[in-house]
N, C-alpha and C positions, 0 to 999 in steps of 0.2 A: 688502450682504447679498444672496445669491442663493438660490433655492430657497424652500421654504415656511418660514414663521416657526417657531421652535423653542420649545416649552413643556416644562418639566421638573417632574415631581413629585419633591420632594427626599426625602420620607420618609412614604409613605402608611401604613406600619406595619400597624395593625390594620384598615385600610380596604382595600376592593377598588377600585383606581383605574379599573377597566375602564369604568364608565359615564362617568366624566369624560374618559378617553382617547377614547371614541367621540365625545363632543360636540366635543372639540377637533379630532379628525381630520376630522370632517364639516365643520368650519369652515375646513379647509385647513392646519391645523398639523401639523408633525412633533412627535411626543410621545416623550419618554424618561423613564425612571424611574432616579434615581440609586441606586447600589448601597449607599450609606451617606449619612447626613446630615452627615458631616464636611466641612469646607470644601473639602479637596482633592477629595473624591469629587463634591461638587456642581459644582465647577469642571470636572472631567473630563466630566461629563454636560452641563453648561450653559454652556460657554465662549462660545457664540454665541446663547444663549437670550434671547428677548425677554420671557419670562414664567416665573416660578417659582410652583408651587403647593406650599405649605409646611405641614407638620404642626407639628413642634416644632424643626426645624433652626434654628440661630441665624443670622440674616441681619444681619450687622453691617457697619460701614463698610469693613473690610478685604475682606470677601467681595464687597461691592458694587463695590469698586474692581477686583476681578478679573473682573467680569462687565460689560464696557463696553456690551454690546448690551441689557442688561436695561432694561425699561420698566415692568414691572408685577409686583408680588408679591401673590398671592392666598392668604390663609391659609385652611386647612381647619378653621377654628375661629372662635368669636366673639372669643376673645382674640387679640391681636396683639403681645404683649409680647416675642415672639421676634424681632421686627423692630426695628432701630434706625430709628425713623420719621423722625427729623430728618436722618439720613444719607441716607435714601431721598429725602426731599423735596429736599434740596440737590442730589442727583444726577439729578433729573428722573424719579424712579421713583414710580409710583402704588403705594399699599398699600390693599388692600380686604380686608374680613373677611366672616364668615359669621354675621350677627347672630341669625337666627331659626330655624335648621335643627333645633335640638334643645331649644328652650325647654321644651316639654312634658316631654321625657325628663329633663332636669336638675332641673326643679322637682319632678317626681314622685320622683326619686331622693333629693333632699334631704328631702322629706316622709317617704318610707319610712325613711330613716336616722334622722330625728328621732323618729319613732314607735317604731322598734326600740329606740332608747336609752331612751325614756320607759317603754316596756313591759318593759324589761330582757330583751329577747329573746336577745341573745348569751349572757348569763349563765344564762338559763333553759335554753337549748340545751346549754350546757356542763354544767349540773347534771344534766340527764337522761342525757347521754352518759357521765358518770362514775358513774352508778348512783343518783343522788339524785332528789329530788322537790320538792314545793312548799316544804317546810321548809328546803331547802338554798339557797334564793335569798338572795343577800347583802343585798338590801334590797327593800322593797315598791315595786312600780311606782307611778307617780303618775298622777292623773287629768289628762288633757290639757286639759280644759275649765277647769281652775283655773290653768293656766300661761300665761305670756306668751312668745310667739315674737318674737324680735328679728331683724331683717334688716339686714345691712350691705350696702347697695346698694339701688337702686330701679329697676333696669333691667327688661328683659323677664322674665328668669327670676325675680327677686325678686317682681315684680308677680304673675306666674302662681302662684308658691308661696303668696303671700298669699291669692289667690283660693281655692286648694285647701285651705289650712290654716285659713282663717278660721272655718269652721263647727266645727272641732275644738278650737281653742284659745280661751282666755278673751279674749285680745286679741292683735293683731299690731302691733308698732311697727317703724319703719324709720328708718335714717339713711344718707344717701349721702355718703361722704367726699369725693366730687368735686362735690357740690352740683348734681347733674343734676336737671333739672325732672322732675316726675312725668309718666308717660305716661297722661294722662287720669285719670278717677276711679280711685282705688286702694283696695284692701281693707286698707290699713294706715294708721296715724297716724304722721306724721313727727315726729322728735324729734332732740335733739342726741346725740352719741356717749356722753357720760357717763351721761345718763339711760337710753339704750338698754342700756348695759352693766349698770347697776345694776338694771334691771327685767327682764332677759331670763333666763327659766328655760331657754330654748333659744336659742342665738345661731347664726344661719346666715349664712355669708359668701358674698356675691354681687357683690363689687366687682371691676373689672378690676385687673390688676397694672400699676401705674405707679410712677414715682419717689415719688409722693405716698402710695401705698398699700402699698409694700413694707414688711413688718414692722409693719403697722398694729396687729395684735393681738399684744401681748407681755405681759410679766409685769405691768406696771402695769394694763393693760386687763383681764387675766384676774382680777386681784385685786379689781376692782370688781364682778365678777359675783357673784350670790348663791351661797352654799354649796350644793353638790349640783346645780349647773346642768350643762347639756350644751352642746357645741359641734359644729357641722357645717360642713365645708368641702368644697364641690363646685366651687370657683372656681379658685384658683391657690395652690399651696403657699407661694409667697413672701409671701402676705398674713399668714402666721402664724409666730411664733417657736416652733419645735417643741420646743426645750429648755424654754421657759417652759410650753408645753402639758404636757409630761411632769411637770414640777414641780407644776403645778396639779392634775394627776390624782393624783400620789403624795401631795400634801398634803391632798386631799379637797375643794379648792375646786370642782373639776369632778368630777361623778360619772361622766362618760363623754364620749367624743368619737367622731365618725364622720368619716373622712377619705377622700375619693376622689382627692385630689391631695396629693403629697408633695414635699419639697424636692429629692429625687433620685428619679427614676423610671426603672426600678424601684429600690427601696431596696436597700442592701447586705444580704447575708444576716445580718449581725450588728447591723443597725440596731435599736435598742431599740423603735422604733415598730412593728416587725413582731410583737413578742411581748408588748406591754403588755396586760394582761387587761381594761382598761377602754376599749380602742380597737376600734372597728369599722372595718375597712379594706375598700376596694374598689380595683381597679387602673385608676384614671382611666377609668372606664366610664360615668359618669353620662350622657354624651351618646349612648350606644349604644342603637340599636334597629334593626330591619330597615329602617324608613323613613329614619331619620336617617343610617344608614351609607351609603345611596345619595346622600342630599342632600349629605353632607359631601365628596363628590368632584364631584358634578354642579354644584352651585352655584358653587364656585370656578372651574370650567371655564366656566360661563356668564358669570362676571365677566370672565374673560380674553377670551372671544369678544365680549362687549359692548364692551370697550375696543378690540379690534382693528377692530370695525366702525364704531364711533362716536367713538372717542377718549376714552371715559369708562366705567369699570366701573359696575355697578349699585349697589354698596355701598362707596364709597370711605371710608377713614378718614384717608388722607393724599393731598392733592392736591399734585403736585410743583410746585416753584418754576418750572420750565419744563416745557412739555408738548409735546414733539415728536410729530408725527403718527406713528401706527403704520404701518410699512412695509406696503403692500398694503391698508391699511384706508382708511376714508372719514371725513372730518370735516365 
């Protein structure tokens, strides 16, 4: 390899990559931005790249085989389900994520969504806009202090949500499907999944998407929830069976749901999720804020720079089976 090492943003989309580009350039990298997240477009931009900075582009074994110089994948998100981690490990590629850049934003978004559902705000807004008033509400709001908030997951975001929501709810329960240890003292009580489902007036999803959690909440799980309960998902669309969700909404098991993540993003114009009256939707924006938007490109760049200089990124989630030294870096 001659010249500066190459780093490529595969799909910054709703982020401004400029702060990350500046950090990488200052560290001696050439930086490119792929014109599309498709495999062919990524290969055109990154054929000689040592680093990829990834939004939602799928980084699978086939793509890794087409990028022989690649040594590190830095995700611009806490989730890294878009990367085939075992394929990366076997090919000597580090994978690192962005664990804490938007903890506050996502927790606040989940709480705002839950409270909006409990207070019937979407239905109240619709009633006023069509000329109605208080008597036109489809159901009475519930008092949050008499309700149980259930958390699927016990990571940073779930823990912060529990801290924020604890004073507003009667109790907060949590179950971690990956059995991760608690991060110090927590504002929730841990329980098993069946108890969580049966107890939760509001169920909020905060688990990573893995083979073990894909489709975690389906018909059987929704059937265990109390009648008239609510569901919030700000994690990954793949955690939830959306056909089962629609059936639970139509059948009355769920009174409403708030989704920031969907199985296909953006959804097709005729997707029934777009028009269901008991769904509160947002466009995968729970992480967004002025501060987080900058962190989401700067921190992945800092991971790449740390790897280049020391041989190890700040927040690895995959340590490769072999770890060749970064060309031009120090070990």
